[in-house]
N, C-alpha and C positions, 0 to 999 in steps of 0.2 A: 549825311549826315542824319543819324537819328537825334531827334532831341526829345526830353521830356513829356512834350509836348503829342508827340508821334505815341510814346509809351501810354500817358493815359488813354488818348484815341484807342488803341488797340486794348488796352483793360477795359474802355469802357463796350468794347464790342462786346468781350468776352465775360462781361458782369463782373469782373475782379475789382476788389479794394484792395488797392495798394499803397503800404509806408512810402515817405518820401526818400527812404533807405533803399526799399524796394524798385522804386522809380532810378534813382541813379546805378542800381547795378543792374536793371533790363536795359537802359539805354544803352550802355557799354556792351552787355551780351548781344544785342538785339544787332546792334551795328556791327560787329563781329562776325554775327551769321550771313549779315548781307556782304562783308566785303570777302567771304568765301564762294558767295553764289557769285560775285562780278568775278572774285578768280575765275571760274568753270565757265562760266562766259566766253573768256578767251582762250580755248581751248577751241582747235579748229576741229569740225563735226561732221565735215562736207560731205565726206564718204564712209560714215557712217550708218550702217541702218539703224531703226529706232528698233529695240527688243525691248520684251517684258520682262525677261530673266537675265543674267550675263550667261546661265548657263543652258546650251542648245538641248531639250530632251524632248519628247514625245509621249504622251499617256498612252502605254499598251490597255485595251479595253477587251476584253471577252464576252463573246456573243451572249446574250442575255435569253437564255433558251429554259421556261418554268420546266420544273423536273418536279412528277409527282410521285413521291415514292408510297405512301401512304394514301390507302382508302378513305371514305369516311368513313366506314364501319370499322377499321382497326385505330382509328382516332376517336371513335365516341367511346373504344374498351375500356378508354383511360379515363372516363369521365365518371364522378363519383355517382353523380345522377344525372339523366336527360329525359329529355321528351319530346318525342319525333328525333327532327335530326340537329337538335341543340341541346347544349350545356344547359342542365337546370341549376341555378345558383340560388341560396338564400337571401331572401330580399333585404335591401337594404333600408334603414330609415333615416 
């Protein structure tokens, strides 16, 4: 059974300031949550394998092969100004 002291302790750990009304409200809500957890503990899961997702799927990945479609010279033609193999940009203050 959850008490107001339990709620105050959790609130202190979470650095929350609760009013007396909120303490009463959260005592009931936290108790209800724990009742649901207790109900789930009663379910027989002896033949159920652990899973991380309810739907079984696999991620299809393509090979990561680099493709060089443009040469450096072709790319440098797009530069408004260049110096050697580098883009030349205005100085930023």
